[in-house]
N, C-alpha and C positions, 0 to 999 in steps of 0.2 A: 503494500499498499504506499509505503514512502517514497519506492521508487516512482509509482505511478504520480504522486502528488507532485516530485520534484519535476517529472516531465511536463505536468502541466503548468507549472511556475514558471517554465522556461520561456524568454521572450520570443514574441512571434514576431516573423518580419512584418514591418509597417507597410500597410497597404493603402493608399490613398487613391486619388482618382486616376485613372489610365488615360494615356494619350493615343486613341486607336488609329488616328488619321491624321493628315496634314493640319488642319486647323483646329485639332483637338475633339474633346468629347460633344461639344456642342455646334462644330462646324463654324465657328465664329472668332478663334483665335483666344478664348477664355476656357476657364476650368474654375470649379469650386474648390480646388486645392488649396489648402493652408500650410501653415508653418514653413514658408519658403524664406530664403535669406533676402536681404536687401542688398547685400553687397555680393560680387561675383570674383572675387581674387582668385586667379588661378593657381596661386601659390598655396592656397588654403583648400584646395579640390579633395573631395572624397577619392578620387581616381581620376587618372587620365589614360585613355587608350589610343595609342597610335593607330591609324589606319592606312591600308594599302595606297590610297590616292585620295583626290579631291572628289566632292559632291556638292551640289548645290539642295539635296534633298533633305527635309526635316526629318529627324527621327521618330519613330513611334513606340510607344512603351506600353507593355502589358504585364503587370505585376513584375516577376523578376526579370523579365527579357526586354531588351532595347534592340529594336531593328534598325538597321542603317543600310544604305547603299553606298558604293565606293566604286570608283574606277580603279584599274589596276595596272599601272605603266608598264609592269615586267611582261603581262601577258597580253596586253591591250585589250583586257575583259572587262566587264561589267559585273559587279558583285552583289550578292545579298548577304548581309552579315548579322547575327545574332549575339549580342554582347549581355554578361550578367549584369545587372543592374545594382546589385551589392558590392561588387568588387573590380568590375570593369573587364574582366576576362573575356576574351571571345570564346563563344560555346560553338559556334560553326560559321563557315563563310562557304557560299556556293556561287560558282562562276555560273550566270545566267544568260549572257549576251556578249556581243563584241562591242567595244567602242566606238563611238562616230565623231566625226569630225563637225565642230559647230563652233562658230565665233562667239567667244565671251561665254561659253557654256561648255557642258559636258554631258555625255549620255547618262549620267547617274544624277539626274534632276529631279524626275517624277518622286514623289514621297511614297513610301510603303503604306499599307493599311492591313490592319488585324482584327478580328474578332475573339481572339482568345484560343481559337482552335487553329486558325490557320493565319498564314501572312501572305499578302500578297506584293508582288514587286513587279514595277513597270519600269521600262527604261525608253530613253530617247532612241534607241536602235527600233523600237517596236517589239521587243521581247517581254511578254507577260506571264509571270509563272504564280503558281500558288504552292506553298509548301506547309507542312505541318509544324508544330512549334519545334520539333527536334531537327528539322532541315530537311527532311524527305519531301521529294518533289511529287506532289499530287496531280498536277496537270500543267501545261504550258502551251502557248501558241505565239505566233508572231504577228503583230497587225500589219506590218509591211507585206508580208506575203499574203495575208488575208485580203487587205483594203488598199494596198498600193502606197506609194511614197507618202511620208506624213508631211512633206513640203512645208516646213517651216524655217524661216532664214536663220535663226539663231537656235536651232535645236528642238526638237520636241520636248515639252517641258510640263505638260498637264499631268496634274496627279489625279489617280482613280479615286471615286468616292465609293465607300461601301456603305449600303442603306438598307437595312431589313433584307439582308442576305444576298442581296444584287449588287454586283460591281458595275459602276456606271464609269464609261470611258469616252471621252470627247476627242475628237480629230477635226479642228478648225484650222483649214487649210488652204494654201492656194491651189487652183485648178491644175497647174503646171509646175513640176518640180524645178528647183534651182538646179539640182543636180542628181546623179545616180539613176536606178531603173525607175521607169514611169509606174510599172505595175499594170494591172489588168484594166484599169479604168482610165480613159481619158475622152473629156476632162476629169479630173479627180473631183468627186462629191466631199464636202463635210458632212461628217456622221457623228452621231451619237449611238453607242453601242451598250445593251445591257447584258451581263454574264451572270450565270448562276456561280457564286463563288465557291459553293462545294464541289462542282462538277467541272465548271469551266464551258459547260454549254451556251451558247449565245441564245439568248431569250427574243431578243428583237434587234433590228438595226433600223436607225430613223435618219433618212436623208434631211439634212438641215440647211435650206437654201438660203442664198444670200445674193444680194447685188452689190455686194463690196467688190472693189477693184484691187487688183495686185496684193501689195503686202498688208492692205486693209482687211484681206480674207482672214488672216492669220491671228490666232489668239493662243497665248500661253496660259490663260486660266483654266480653272478646274471647275466642273460641275458641284452646285450647291445644292443642299437638301432643303425645303421649303414646305411647311405645315401652317398653312393660314386656316382662318376659321371656317372656309368652305370646302377645301380639299387639300391633298399633296400635291406639291410641283416640284419638278427638277429644274432648277435655274441654270441657263446656259448663256454667256456673253461671249461676245466676239462676231467678227464679220459684220460690223456696224450695227449691231443690235443686241438686245437682251430678250431672251424669251423664256417662257414657262411650258413645260412639258409634262404629259401624264407619265409618271415614273413606271406605270405598268404596262404601256404602250410605245411611249415615245412620242406618240401624236402632240403638236403644237396646240397648247390653249390660247396663248397670246404672244405677241411681240412689240416691243418698242425700239423705232429705229432713231439713232442719233447722228447720223453722217450723211444729211441730205445733199451736201457739195460732193459727196464721194471723193474725199481726200484719199490719195492712194498709200499713204504710209502710216495709216492709223492701227498698226497693230496693237494688239491689247495684252496687257500682263495681269493687272488686278482683278480679282474675282469679285463679285457681289457678296454683301452681306444682308442678313435680314434682321429684323427687331420687330417682334410682334407681326402685326399684317403689313409691315413695311419692308420694302426691297430697297436696297441703296447700292447704287453702281457707280463705278467710276469712269469717265470717258477716258479714250486713250492719251497716251502723251501727257500725263499730268493735268487733264483736263478737269472740269468741275464735277462735283459730285451731284447724282441725280437720284431723288427720291421717288417711288410711285407705290400706289397700292398693289397687293398681289390679287389672285382671284378673278382677274380681268378675262376678256375674250376679244380674239381677233387683233387688229391693228390699234394699238394704244398711242395716243399722245398727250394725254393729261399727267402731268408731274405734280406730285405731292409738295416738293420744293426743290430748290437748287441751291447749292453752295459754289459761288463763283470766285475761286480763288485756286492758284496752282495746288494741286493735290499731289498724289503718288504716281508716279509712271511705273512703279515696281511692286511695293508692297500692297497686299490687300488689306483693307482697313479692319479693325478690332472693334467687336461689342463687349463691352465689359460694365456691368453694374449700371445699366441703363445709358450709357453715353456711348459715343461713337468716336474712337480715336484712328486718326489718319497720321502716318508717318512721311513726310516728304522724302521723295528718294534723292533729289538733288536740287542744286539752286536754281537751275531753269532748263528748260528743253526748248531749243530754238524751233521747234515744230509747233509747240504748243502757243500759237499766234493768239494775241490778245488776253492770255491769263496774266494775271498781276503776278508779279515776282516777289520774293522776299531775300532779305540779306542773310540767308542762312538755312539751316536744316531745323524744321519745327515740328513738333509733335502737337497736332491741332486736336481741339476736343470740340465736338460738334454735339448740341442738343438735338437728338433725333425727332423730337415732337414738332420743332420749329425750323430745323435747318441752318438754325443761327450758330455762330460760334460761342462756346461756352469759356473757352480759355485756350491758351496755347504755352509751350515750354520750348525754348530754344534748346537743341540737344547739341548741336555743333555750328560752326562756322561755314563748313562746307562738306566737301567729301561726297561719297555714294553711299548710301542707306538703302539696300535691296530688299532686306528682308521684312516679313510683315511682324508687327508688335503682337506681343503675348500678353494677356492680363490674367493675374493671379494674386490671391491673398493681399488684395489693396495696393497691388504694384503692377507697374508696366515694364515690360522687359524689352529692349531694342538693341540691335547690332549693327555696325557699321561693316561694309564689304572688308574693311581692312581688319576687323576682328575686335574693334573696340565697343564693349557692351556697358549700357546705360541703364540704370534702373531709376524710374520717375513714380513717386506717388500718384495713385490714382485720383482722377477728379479734377476740376477746372484749374486747380492752382497750379499744379503741375510742378512740384518741388524735385529737383533731383537728389535722389538718394545716395547713389555711388556711381563710379566709374571704375572700369577695370578694362585693360588693354591686352588682348590675347595675342597680338601682331601675327596672326595666323590666317591670312588671306589667301585667296578671295573667300568671304563667309556670306553665304548667301542663305543659309537655313534660319529658319525661325527657332527660338528659344523654347524648349519643351518644358513645361512644369507637369510633374507627375509624381506620385508616390513620395512627397515632401523632399522632392530633389529638383534641381534644373539640370537639364542635359543640353549642352553647348556643343554643335558641331561645327567646327571650323575646317579649314582647307585639309589639315593632315590629322587631325585627332578628334575624339569624342571625350567631352569633360562633364564630370559628374560633380555638382556643388549642392552641399546641403547644409544645415546647420550643425 
């Protein structure tokens, strides 16, 4: 009895909230996780794990497992890797594809997804695979072989969405490839594909038509789940519009066009976010924010509000504690004509009820800030492309709590808050920070 009692009194591993896919448990960059540090000094890390190569993908976390992707310069491969969240040891790594050439990007940019039973990896090469938690391959396919060249100038980067057991993958692309094999379709369609995550079986394929021209056809966004008071919608943005789709069939409920002049260089990177029955989208190249109500039908043109200032060209907005946070990517984009500029990099806080600015915090004088902000435990975590991590108090006042320089760029992955720790993926390593 004394032995049994002693076993029962042993401390159990601390499990907080998991981070199962790119924008976390709520698909908006936030988590209810608490007990997180306000300083991210790398010298006080719980552990640091060197990785084979660079990746722009955000890690995902499920209990004691952290899943990351990586390039492998030695073999020119693309890797799926599982790391023990307690000590940083690599539990397994699998070569799942061949590296691609892409300017300012790499093939390990889409983020993994997991449901705690299996993990899915998607790469810029088009390789898509599901493995069990021990790294055994369950199924795989190649999107390029199935649907043709992915046709994005800077390398395919959309992360898959896992929603109610279905994996949603979008391919918003030019009709004609920049290079490489054309594939079986010419011109190539932009597609949304739904896949049964347990079997790899394609459930449906939807051709998403667009009147966009040239590079404006391309999007590096990811699909977003939306449950409004009337129905469930799959949100897709790019190709000069944002659209809502039936997640069961792919059929389009509605769309909102935002490029009537047909600018040809309006490729899009930030994904939309939702708050209640509101959808907030960023126009391309750091353009204004647009807010509209969900649940519509057909061609929409009515907006709830707009915020007319330079926003983010790269990072997706954060929804946290009833407020909207946007981290400006860089000081100015010459293609964003007519957009007000600002003398530095700011974290801007927007009241979603009115679309008016509630506050702002200057993060830096300049530089590139490509990651999407993370909200957790009353704090906002952001990181620069060079690897500087800044922690800001949540709310309109935006007090900076700490700075830490990892000096390990390029760093484009969002910071993950899960299981009482922060997981920071920089160019060559994965770092775990905890109290």
